[in-house]
C-alpha positions in Angstrom: 0.0 0.0 0.0 2.8 2.4 0.9 4.6 1.6 -2.4 1.4 2.4 -4.4 1.0 5.7 -2.5 4.6 6.6 -3.3 4.1 5.7 -7.0 1.1 8.0 -7.0 3.1 10.8 -5.5 5.9 10.3 -8.1 3.4 10.3 -10.9 1.7 13.5 -9.6 5.1 15.2 -9.1 6.2 14.3 -12.7 2.8 15.4 -14.1 3.3 18.8 -12.5 6.8 19.2 -14.0 5.4 18.2 -17.4 3.6 21.6 -17.3 6.9 23.5 -16.9 7.6 26.2 -19.5 11.2 24.8 -19.7 11.5 22.2 -22.5 14.6 20.7 -20.7 12.6 20.2 -17.5 9.8 18.5 -19.5 12.3 16.2 -21.2 13.7 15.1 -17.8 10.2 14.5 -16.5 9.4 12.4 -19.6 12.6 10.3 -19.0 11.3 9.7 -15.4 8.0 8.5 -16.8 9.8 6.0 -19.0 11.6 4.6 -16.0 8.5 4.6 -13.8 6.8 1.7 -15.7 3.3 2.7 -14.6 0.7 2.2 -17.3 -0.9 5.4 -16.1 2.0 7.2 -17.6 0.9 6.4 -21.1 -1.8 9.1 -21.4 0.7 11.6 -20.0 3.3 10.7 -22.6 0.6 10.7 -25.3 -0.3 14.2 -24.3 3.3 15.4 -24.6 3.2 14.4 -28.3 1.2 17.7 -28.7 4.0 19.8 -27.1 5.2 22.8 -29.2 8.8 21.7 -28.7 9.9 19.0 -31.2 12.6 17.8 -28.7 9.9 17.2 -26.1 7.8 15.3 -28.6 10.7 13.2 -29.6 11.5 12.3 -26.0 7.9 11.3 -25.5 7.9 9.1 -28.5 11.1 7.4 -27.2 9.7 7.0 -23.7 6.6 5.2 -25.1 9.0 2.5 -26.3 9.2 1.5 -22.6 5.5 0.6 -22.6 3.4 -1.8 -24.6 -0.2 -2.5 -25.6 -2.9 -0.7 -27.7 -2.8 2.6 -25.9 1.0 3.0 -26.4 0.6 1.9 -30.0 -2.2 4.4 -30.7 -0.1 7.2 -29.4 2.9 6.2 -31.5 0.8 5.9 -34.6 -0.1 9.6 -34.1 3.6 10.5 -33.7 4.4 8.9 -37.0 2.8 11.8 -38.8 4.5 14.5 -36.7 5.9 17.4 -38.6 9.4 16.6 -37.3 11.3 13.8 -38.9 13.1 13.1 -35.6 9.8 12.6 -33.9 8.7 10.3 -36.7 11.9 8.2 -36.4 11.6 7.9 -32.7 8.0 6.8 -32.9 8.9 4.2 -35.6 11.7 2.8 -33.4 9.4 2.6 -30.4 6.7 0.9 -32.4 9.2 -1.8 -33.4 9.7 -2.6 -29.7 6.0 -3.5 -29.1 5.4 -7.1 -28.2 1.8 -7.3 -27.1 -0.2 -8.7 -30.0 -3.1 -6.5 -29.0 -1.0 -3.5 -30.0 -1.6 -4.4 -33.6 -5.2 -3.1 -33.5 -4.4 0.6 -33.9 -1.5 -0.2 -36.3 -3.3 -2.3 -38.9 -5.3 0.5 -40.4 -2.3 2.7 -41.1 -0.7 0.2 -43.4 -2.7 1.9 -46.1 -1.7 5.4 -45.1 -0.6 7.9 -47.8 2.9 8.4 -46.6 5.4 5.6 -47.4 7.3 6.1 -44.1 4.1 5.4 -42.2 3.2 2.3 -44.2 6.8 1.0 -43.8 6.9 1.7 -40.0 3.5 0.1 -39.4 4.6 -3.1 -41.2 7.9 -3.1 -39.3 5.9 -3.1 -36.0 3.4 -5.7 -37.2 6.2 -8.1 -37.9 7.1 -8.7 -34.3 3.4 -8.8 -33.2 2.7 -11.8 -35.4 -1.0 -11.3 -35.8 -2.6 -13.3 -38.6 -4.7 -10.3 -39.4 -1.5 -8.7 -40.6 -1.3 -11.1 -43.6 -3.9 -9.4 -45.8 -2.4 -5.8 -45.6 1.1 -7.3 -46.0 0.1 -9.1 -49.1 -1.4 -5.9 -50.5 1.7 -4.0 -49.6 3.8 -6.3 -51.8 2.4 -4.3 -54.7 3.4 -1.0 -53.1 5.4 1.4 -55.3 8.0 1.9 -52.6 10.5 -0.9 -52.3 11.1 -0.2 -48.6 7.4 -0.9 -47.9 7.6 -4.1 -49.9 10.7 -5.2 -47.9 8.8 -4.8 -44.7 5.7 -6.6 -46.1 7.9 -9.6 -46.9 9.3 -9.6 -43.4 5.7 -9.6 -41.9 4.8 -12.6 -44.1 8.0 -14.4 -43.2 7.3 -14.0 -39.5 3.8 -15.3 -39.8 5.0 -18.5 -41.5 1.7 -19.3 -43.3 1.8 -21.7 -46.2 -1.0 -19.8 -47.9 1.4 -16.9 -48.4 4.0 -18.9 -50.2 2.8 -18.0 -53.8 3.2 -14.3 -52.9 6.7 -14.8 -51.4 7.8 -16.7 -54.5 6.6 -13.8 -56.6 8.4 -11.4 -54.4 11.6 -13.4 -55.0 11.4 -12.1 -58.6 10.8 -8.5 -57.5 12.7 -5.8 -59.6 14.3 -4.5 -56.4 17.1 -6.7 -55.0 16.4 -5.8 -51.4 12.9 -7.2 -51.8 14.2 -10.3 -53.4 16.7 -10.8 -50.5 13.9 -10.5 -48.0 11.7 -12.9 -49.9 14.3 -15.6 -50.2 15.1 -15.4 -46.5 11.5 -15.6 -45.6 11.0 -18.7 -47.6 13.1 -20.6 -45.2 10.0 -21.6 -43.1 8.7 -23.8 -45.9 9.9 -27.2 -47.1 7.6 -27.4 -50.1 9.2 -28.2 -53.4 8.1 -24.9 -54.9 9.8 -22.9 -52.1 13.0 -24.9 -52.4 13.0 -24.4 -56.2 12.6 -20.6 -55.8 15.5 -20.5 -53.3 17.5 -22.7 -55.7 16.9 -20.4 -58.6 18.0 -17.4 -56.5 21.5 -18.9 -56.3 22.1 -17.4 -59.8 20.4 -14.1 -59.1 22.1 -11.0 -60.6 22.6 -9.5 -57.1 25.4 -11.2 -55.1 23.6 -10.5 -51.8 20.6 -12.4 -53.0 22.9 -15.3 -54.0 24.5 -15.1 -50.6 21.1 -15.4 -48.7 20.0 -18.1 -51.1 23.2 -20.1 -50.4 22.6 -19.8 -46.6 18.8 -20.4 -46.7 18.9 -23.5 -48.8 21.0 -25.3 -46.1 18.2 -24.7 -43.6 15.2 -26.0 -45.5 14.1 -29.6 -45.7 14.5 -30.7 -49.3 17.5 -28.4 -49.8 19.6 -31.4 -51.0 18.0 -30.9 -54.4 20.2 -27.8 -54.7 23.5 -29.5 -53.9 24.8 -29.2 -57.5 23.9 -25.5 -57.5 25.7 -25.0 -54.1 28.8 -26.7 -55.4 28.7 -24.3 -58.4 28.3 -21.4 -56.0 31.8 -22.3 -54.6 33.1 -20.6 -57.7 31.1 -17.4 -57.2 33.1 -14.2 -57.8 32.1 -13.0 -54.3 33.7 -14.8 -51.4 30.7 -14.1 -49.2 28.5 -16.3 -51.5 31.2 -19.0 -51.4 31.2 -18.9 -47.6 27.5 -19.4 -47.2 27.5 -22.2 -49.9 30.4 -23.8 -48.0 28.4 -23.6 -44.7 25.3 -25.2 -46.2 27.3 -28.0 -47.8 28.9 -28.7 -44.5 25.5 -28.7 -42.7 24.3 -31.1 -45.4 27.5 -33.2 -45.0 28.1 -33.5 -48.7 31.2 -35.7 -49.0 31.3 -35.2 -52.8 32.0 -31.5 -52.3 35.2 -32.1 -50.2 37.7 -31.2 -52.9 35.8 -28.0 -53.9 35.5 -27.0 -50.2 39.1 -27.8 -49.6 40.1 -25.4 -52.4 38.6 -22.7 -50.3 41.3 -23.2 -47.7 43.7 -21.5 -50.1 41.6 -18.3 -50.4 43.1 -15.0 -49.2 40.0 -14.3 -47.1 40.4 -15.9 -43.6 36.7 -16.0 -43.0 36.3 -18.3 -46.0 39.2 -20.4 -44.9 37.8 -20.7 -41.4 34.4 -21.7 -42.8 35.9 -24.2 -45.2 37.8 -25.9 -42.3 34.6 -26.1 -40.3 32.6 -27.5 -43.1 35.2 -30.2 -43.7 34.9 -31.1 -40.1 31.1 -31.4 -40.3 31.4 -33.7 -43.3 34.2 -35.6 -41.5 35.4 -37.5 -44.6 39.0 -38.8 -44.6 39.6 -37.3 -48.0 39.6 -33.8 -46.4 42.8 -34.5 -44.3 45.3 -33.5 -47.0 43.6 -30.1 -47.4 43.4 -29.6 -43.7 47.1 -30.4 -43.2 48.0 -27.4 -45.2 46.3 -24.9 -42.9 47.3 -26.4 -39.5 49.8 -23.6 -39.3 47.6 -20.9 -41.0 48.4 -17.3 -40.0 44.8 -16.9 -38.7 44.3 -18.5 -35.3 40.6 -19.2 -36.0 41.5 -21.1 -39.2 44.1 -23.2 -37.2 41.5 -23.9 -34.5 38.9 -25.0 -37.0 41.4 -27.1 -38.9 42.5 -28.9 -35.7 38.9 -29.5 -34.7 38.1 -30.9 -38.2 41.1 -33.3 -38.1 40.1 -34.5 -34.6 36.5 -35.1 -35.7 37.6 -37.0 -38.8 39.9 -39.2 -36.6 37.1 -39.8 -34.1 34.7 -40.7 -36.9 37.2 -43.0 -38.5 37.9 -44.7 -35.1 34.2 -45.1 -34.4 33.7 -46.7 -37.9 36.6 -49.1 -37.5 35.4 -50.1 -34.0 
């Protein structure tokens, strides 16, 4: 009872300071409201979004990120259309922190707002809330003229993990914007359907190297990804070492013994991250044919490469011992 009374006094004191003519004093009071954690602070913070000082409004939008639920979400939606870009950005970041699924209710309608930033921010927030009702507006947003909005729409669909959205994701993997294609390929990782696997596989030859990189990583995580083994092996010759690294990792996860020689060639690459990943993949495959390749990097200048190479040799020896016993 005493603690409740003290909290009330704290809230009343802060509310009084929110009426100060000094913007600095108001910002301090808002920070205290953020720390208070009392849901009764939400209406006070919402009210400060009407303050004449943009810095105060920005601080209020940030403070709302410490709260959750529909009331906080509704206030943040309002701040998304503030005249100040800084306030808008603070509101968008705070919305992305919401976790209560009920917070989606005031956000869903603004996915169709006229401003691209508002649409993008709304979708960004809906992603974490994982409400099935988000699917319809997200699917509609895949046709948005702004690629940043389409990227967020793809993320929402990926988080929902609904099989009914697969056709739309496969189409998004063909989007004219590479960032949308990257998001779509990554989002497809939740499905093990042949059509999803085929879409990811086709993305291994995308014109954008980052799409290829994500496809090489994603295909190793999906059931049925073994169908893409020849394509992953081919990706070991990609001009970008980042793509080779992810292809190497996936082939290691799949334990593709026929790829040992190609993976072993990666141990001679100038990029230590690729050498490290190649050694790790050879350890995962644990085939004796990898030993000659690993022997060449046991004294590699990079300590992580040496560490992975030693681990790989030990794992191959252990596997060989187990098989002979």
